[in-house]
C-alpha positions in Angstrom: -83.7 43.8 -200.8 -86.6 42.1 -202.4 -87.0 38.3 -202.6 -86.0 38.0 -206.2 -82.3 39.2 -205.5 -81.1 36.2 -203.2 -81.4 32.5 -203.0 -80.9 29.9 -200.3 -79.1 26.6 -200.0 -79.9 24.2 -197.3 -77.7 21.2 -196.7 -79.4 18.6 -194.4 -76.4 16.3 -193.3 -76.0 13.7 -190.8 -73.7 15.7 -188.4 -74.9 19.3 -189.2 -77.4 21.3 -191.1 -76.4 24.4 -192.9 -78.4 27.1 -194.4 -76.6 29.7 -196.6 -78.2 32.9 -198.1 -76.4 34.4 -200.9 -76.8 36.3 -204.3 -74.7 37.0 -207.3 -72.6 40.2 -207.5 -72.0 42.0 -210.7 -68.9 39.9 -211.4 -70.9 36.7 -211.5 -69.4 35.5 -208.1 -71.5 34.7 -205.1 -71.6 37.0 -202.3 -72.7 35.2 -199.0 -75.2 37.2 -197.1 -75.8 35.0 -194.0 -75.1 31.4 -192.8 -76.7 29.4 -190.1 -75.7 26.1 -188.9 -77.1 23.7 -186.4 -76.4 20.2 -185.0 -78.3 17.7 -186.9 -80.2 15.3 -184.8 -82.8 13.3 -186.8 -80.7 12.2 -189.6 -78.8 8.9 -189.9 -76.5 8.2 -192.9 -78.0 10.8 -195.0 -81.6 9.6 -194.4 -84.1 11.4 -192.2 -85.1 9.1 -189.4 -86.6 11.3 -186.9 -88.9 14.2 -188.4 -89.5 16.2 -185.3 -85.9 16.6 -184.4 -84.9 17.4 -188.1 -87.6 20.0 -188.2 -86.3 21.8 -185.1 -82.6 21.5 -186.4 -83.6 23.0 -189.8 -85.4 25.8 -188.1 -82.6 26.6 -185.9 -80.2 26.8 -188.8 -82.6 28.9 -190.9 -83.3 31.4 -188.0 -79.6 31.9 -187.5 -79.1 32.6 -191.2 -82.0 34.9 -191.2 -80.7 36.9 -188.3 -77.3 36.9 -189.8 -78.4 38.2 -193.2 -81.4 40.3 -191.8 -83.5 38.7 -194.5 -86.6 36.3 -194.4 -86.1 33.0 -196.2 -88.9 31.7 -198.4 -87.9 28.7 -200.5 -84.8 26.7 -200.3 -82.9 24.3 -202.6 -82.1 21.0 -200.7 -79.5 18.3 -201.2 -80.5 14.6 -201.1 -77.9 11.7 -200.4 -78.1 8.7 -198.2 -77.8 4.9 -198.7 -80.9 4.6 -201.0 -79.4 6.5 -203.8 -78.4 4.6 -206.8 -77.6 5.4 -210.5 -78.0 3.6 -213.7 -77.3 4.2 -217.4 -80.1 4.1 -220.0 -80.3 5.1 -223.6 -83.4 6.2 -225.1 -84.7 7.7 -228.5 -87.5 9.8 -230.1 -88.4 9.8 -233.7 -89.1 13.2 -234.9 -92.1 14.0 -237.1 -90.3 16.2 -239.6 -86.5 15.6 -240.2 -86.4 18.6 -242.2 -86.8 21.0 -239.1 -83.9 21.9 -236.8 -83.6 19.9 -233.6 -84.6 22.5 -230.8 -85.0 22.4 -227.0 -88.5 21.0 -227.2 -87.2 17.8 -228.7 -84.5 17.4 -226.0 -87.1 18.1 -223.4 -89.3 15.4 -225.0 -86.5 12.9 -224.9 -85.8 13.6 -221.2 -89.4 13.4 -220.2 -89.5 10.0 -221.8 -86.9 8.8 -219.5 -88.7 10.0 -216.5 -91.3 7.5 -217.5 -89.0 4.6 -216.9 -90.5 1.8 -214.7 -88.5 1.9 -211.5 -88.6 -0.7 -208.7 -91.7 -0.1 -206.4 -91.0 2.7 -204.0 -88.3 4.3 -205.9 -88.5 7.6 -207.9 -86.2 9.3 -210.6 -84.3 12.4 -209.1 -82.2 13.4 -211.9 -81.9 12.6 -215.6 -78.6 13.7 -217.0 -78.0 13.3 -220.8 -74.5 12.2 -221.5 -74.0 12.4 -225.3 -76.6 12.4 -228.2 -76.8 10.6 -231.5 -78.5 12.1 -234.5 -79.5 9.7 -237.2 -76.8 7.2 -236.0 -74.0 9.8 -235.9 -72.6 9.6 -232.5 -70.7 11.5 -229.9 -72.6 14.7 -230.2 -72.6 17.0 -227.3 -75.0 19.6 -228.3 -77.6 18.4 -230.9 -79.6 21.7 -231.0 -79.6 23.2 -234.6 -78.9 19.9 -236.4 -81.2 18.3 -238.8 -82.3 14.6 -238.2 -85.2 12.2 -237.8 -83.9 10.0 -234.9 -82.6 11.6 -231.8 -81.1 9.4 -229.2 -79.0 9.9 -226.0 -77.4 7.9 -223.3 -78.6 9.2 -219.8 -77.2 9.0 -216.4 -80.3 8.3 -214.2 -80.2 9.0 -210.4 -82.9 7.1 -208.5 -83.9 7.5 -204.8 -86.5 6.3 -202.4 -89.9 8.0 -202.7 -90.4 7.8 -198.9 -87.0 9.4 -198.1 -87.6 12.2 -200.6 -91.1 12.8 -199.2 -89.7 12.8 -195.6 -87.3 15.6 -196.6 -90.3 17.5 -198.2 -92.3 17.2 -195.2 -89.6 18.4 -192.9 -89.0 21.5 -195.1 -92.9 22.1 -195.1 -93.2 21.8 -191.4 -90.3 24.1 -190.9 -92.3 26.7 -192.5 -90.2 26.8 -195.7 -91.1 26.2 -199.5 -89.1 23.5 -201.3 -87.6 25.0 -204.3 -85.7 22.2 -205.8 -84.1 18.8 -204.9 -80.5 18.1 -206.0 -78.2 15.2 -205.5 -75.5 16.3 -202.9 -72.4 14.9 -204.8 -73.6 17.0 -207.8 -73.9 20.2 -205.6 -70.5 19.7 -204.1 -68.9 19.2 -207.6 -70.4 22.4 -208.8 -68.8 24.3 -205.9 -65.3 22.7 -205.8 -64.4 21.4 -209.3 -63.1 23.7 -212.2 -64.3 23.2 -215.8 -60.7 21.9 -216.9 -60.9 19.3 -214.2 -64.3 18.1 -215.5 -63.0 17.9 -219.0 -59.8 16.1 -218.1 -61.7 13.5 -216.0 -61.9 13.8 -212.1 -63.6 11.9 -209.3 -65.0 14.0 -206.2 -65.2 12.3 -203.1 -67.2 14.2 -200.5 -66.7 12.6 -197.1 -69.6 13.7 -194.9 -70.6 12.6 -191.5 -72.9 9.8 -192.5 -72.1 9.3 -196.1 -69.3 9.4 -198.7 -70.7 10.6 -202.0 -68.9 10.1 -205.2 -69.3 12.0 -208.5 -67.1 11.3 -211.6 -66.7 13.5 -214.5 -65.0 13.0 -217.9 -65.2 15.2 -221.0 -67.2 17.8 -219.0 -69.9 15.4 -218.5 -71.0 13.7 -215.2 -70.5 9.8 -215.8 -71.1 8.0 -212.5 -72.4 8.9 -209.1 -72.8 6.9 -206.0 -73.3 7.1 -202.1 -71.4 4.9 -199.9 -73.1 4.5 -196.5 -70.4 5.4 -194.3 -68.5 8.6 -193.4 -66.6 10.4 -190.7 -69.1 9.2 -188.0 -68.1 5.6 -188.3 -64.6 6.7 -187.5 -65.7 8.6 -184.4 -67.7 5.4 -183.4 -64.5 3.3 -183.7 -62.4 5.7 -181.6 -65.2 5.6 -179.0 -65.5 1.9 -178.9 -61.6 1.4 -179.1 -60.6 3.7 -176.4 -63.8 3.3 -174.3 -64.5 7.1 -174.3 -67.6 9.1 -174.9 -68.7 10.4 -178.3 -67.9 13.9 -177.7 -64.3 13.2 -176.7 -63.8 10.8 -179.6 -64.8 13.5 -182.1 -62.4 15.9 -180.3 -59.6 13.5 -180.5 -60.2 12.8 -184.1 -60.2 16.6 -185.0 -57.3 17.6 -183.0 -55.0 14.7 -182.9 -56.1 12.4 -185.6 -54.2 11.2 -188.6 -55.0 8.7 -191.3 -51.3 7.7 -191.4 -50.1 5.7 -188.3 -46.4 5.6 -189.2 -45.7 9.1 -188.2 -46.7 9.2 -184.5 -44.1 8.3 -181.9 -44.8 5.7 -179.4 -44.4 8.0 -176.5 -47.0 10.6 -177.8 -49.9 10.5 -175.4 -53.2 12.3 -174.8 -54.8 12.3 -171.4 -58.7 12.5 -171.4 -60.5 13.4 -168.2 -62.4 10.5 -166.7 -66.2 10.6 -166.2 -67.2 12.0 -163.0 -64.5 11.3 -160.6 -62.9 8.4 -162.4 -59.3 8.4 -163.2 -58.2 10.2 -166.5 -57.5 7.9 -169.5 -54.3 7.9 -171.4 -54.4 7.2 -175.1 -51.3 6.9 -177.4 -51.5 8.8 -180.8 -50.2 5.9 -182.3 -53.2 3.7 -181.3 -55.4 6.5 -182.3 -54.2 6.8 -185.8 -54.1 3.1 -186.2 -58.0 3.0 -185.5 -58.6 5.9 -187.9 -56.3 4.3 -190.5 -58.1 1.1 -190.5 -61.6 2.7 -191.2 -60.4 5.4 -193.6 -58.6 2.7 -195.7 -62.0 0.8 -195.8 -64.0 3.9 -197.1 -61.3 4.8 -199.6 -61.2 1.2 -201.1 -64.9 1.2 -201.3 -64.7 4.4 -203.3 -61.9 3.2 -205.3 -64.2 0.1 -206.3 -66.8 2.3 -207.6 -64.1 4.4 -209.6 -63.0 1.1 -211.3 -66.6 0.1 -211.9 -67.0 3.3 -213.9 -64.0 2.0 -216.0 -61.1 4.3 -215.0 -58.6 1.6 -216.2 -59.5 2.0 -219.7 -57.5 4.4 -221.6 -60.6 6.3 -222.9 -62.0 6.7 -219.5 -58.8 7.6 -217.7 -59.3 10.4 -214.8 -56.4 12.6 -215.7 -57.1 15.1 -213.0 -57.4 12.4 -210.5 -59.2 12.8 -207.2 -60.6 15.9 -205.3 -61.5 15.3 -201.6 -64.1 17.6 -200.0 -66.5 17.6 -197.1 -65.8 17.7 -193.4 -64.0 14.3 -193.4 -61.4 15.6 -196.0 -59.7 17.6 -193.2 -58.2 14.6 -191.6 -54.5 15.0 -191.5 -52.5 13.1 -194.1 -55.6 11.8 -195.8 -54.5 13.1 -199.3 -51.3 11.0 -198.8 -53.2 7.9 -197.9 -55.6 8.3 -200.9 -52.8 8.7 -203.3 -51.0 5.6 -201.8 -54.1 3.4 -202.3 -55.3 4.6 -205.6 -52.1 5.9 -207.3 -54.2 9.0 -208.4 -53.3 12.6 -208.0 -55.2 14.1 -205.2 -56.0 17.4 -204.0 -58.4 18.8 -201.2 -61.4 20.9 -202.7 -62.3 24.2 -201.2 -65.6 25.9 -202.3 -63.9 29.2 -203.0 -63.7 29.0 -206.8 -67.0 30.9 -207.2 -67.3 32.8 -204.0 -66.7 36.7 -203.9 -63.3 37.7 -202.6 -64.4 39.1 -199.3 -66.3 35.9 -198.0 -65.7 34.6 -194.7 -62.7 32.2 -194.4 -65.1 29.7 -192.7 -67.5 29.5 -195.7 -64.5 28.4 -198.0 -63.9 25.2 -195.9 -64.6 21.9 -197.3 -67.3 21.4 -194.7 -69.5 23.9 -196.6 -68.9 22.5 -200.2 -72.4 21.1 -200.4 -74.2 24.1 -199.0 -72.3 26.4 -201.4 -73.2 24.1 -204.3 -76.9 24.0 -203.3 -76.8 27.8 -203.2 -75.3 28.1 -206.7 -78.0 25.6 -207.9 -80.7 27.9 -206.4 -79.2 31.0 -207.9 -78.9 29.4 -211.4 -82.6 28.1 -211.3 -83.5 31.6 -210.4 -81.9 33.3 -213.4 -83.4 30.7 -215.7 -86.9 31.3 -214.4 -86.7 35.1 -214.7 -86.1 34.8 -218.5 -88.8 32.2 -218.9 -91.5 33.9 -216.8 -92.3 36.7 -219.3 -93.4 34.2 -221.9 -95.6 32.6 -219.1 -97.4 35.7 -218.1 -99.3 36.2 -221.5 -100.3 32.5 -221.6 -101.5 32.5 -218.0 -103.8 35.3 -218.5 -105.4 33.6 -221.5 -105.8 30.4 -219.6 -107.3 32.0 -216.5 -110.0 33.8 -218.7 -111.0 30.5 -220.1 -111.0 28.5 -216.9 -113.0 30.6 -214.5 -115.5 32.0 -216.9 -115.8 35.8 -217.3 -116.4 36.8 -213.7 -113.2 35.8 -212.1 -110.8 36.2 -214.7 -110.2 40.1 -214.2 -109.6 39.5 -210.6 -107.0 37.0 -211.1 -105.0 38.8 -213.7 -104.2 41.5 -211.2 -102.5 39.0 -209.1 -98.7 38.6 -209.5 -97.8 36.2 -212.3 -96.2 32.9 -211.5 -92.9 31.9 -213.1 -92.5 28.3 -214.4 -90.5 27.6 -211.3 -93.3 28.6 -209.1 -95.7 26.1 -211.2 -93.3 23.3 -210.8 -92.8 23.9 -206.9 -96.7 23.7 -206.7 -96.7 20.4 -208.6 -94.2 19.0 -206.2 -96.1 20.5 -203.2 -99.3 18.8 -204.4 -97.4 15.5 -204.7 -96.1 15.8 -201.2 -99.6 16.8 -199.8 -101.4 13.9 -201.6 -98.7 11.4 -200.1 -99.7 12.4 -196.8 
């Protein structure tokens, strides 16, 4: 199968790194060709803090996926999260030279590009500019301004900002692992792509992705992203607490959490006890499940309350901004028993667990449809989407490029270069990004 047919999503998490290779089948669903997963060693709270370890973890996951699919991986779409991500609202406008002409894609692009020029704090960079709604000549609440007439086009934007150094570190890891960086996407957006239905996004929904190192939040209303935020704790702090509280090693704490953990302490009887083997010749330890769930409960409440503060910041309590579809929980942390009930109790909002099976082909392995893989599936979807857009655009790019090459290189070289395969707009963009990363070093 040639390279054009499949894409790759790479989720660099705090606990695990997942690579998924997939393609779109004839029904528009995603067929998973191969997956690879490795323990993530160089990432802390969503931020790379040990490049060498991260590179080897990425290579491990990628090799596993390549063997599984029998394919070679070229470029990947990567997710970014971590405590350095913040988002802000911004509105901007452009004045069009001729109001008698119809508003087209170029105008929207010009408006978006203008937002990228916003002056950020030193060391920060804009990752996404997401238009919310547009205004044309003062007429507001327009979702799709293309085809309208007007002189002044303005829009409200949701701007996601991250630290340049963290983005560069991810780029460097990908490059050193022998891969090309196709695109960088905010992880909560990727997870949302994978687990939310269009109806939920219209009605208003908050997606909470509880990962190992961070908890990501994305809020949608009327089909548009309204708020994103990254909270710098996740499942790992729960494990830490169990480890400290019960004086056991991390591996045991993690197993206890997964096998016996519950977010609701009321339901365990006092006499339910788990015995844990002691370290090298020491006595085994006995831990009551009631204590275990008390420890977990305390920490989960803290995480959920912090997320709820963000939901309130967005304005959930105003009638117009009410999230009718409530909350969707996903990510590895969402598999904790009774978490759904606890979240409903704290927030008073309807809650369900989100599985990324909405867009997967029917015969996908069950494991991939687990909330653990929500982000990776979302990144793969993003990669496939970018690919289809590029195929359409690249035909136009070919003609243009041949002309340009002729002018640039004088007569001698132009012939030689034309015979080389043409580059799509996507490749050009990747090159720009690569140059940016190279210069940074």
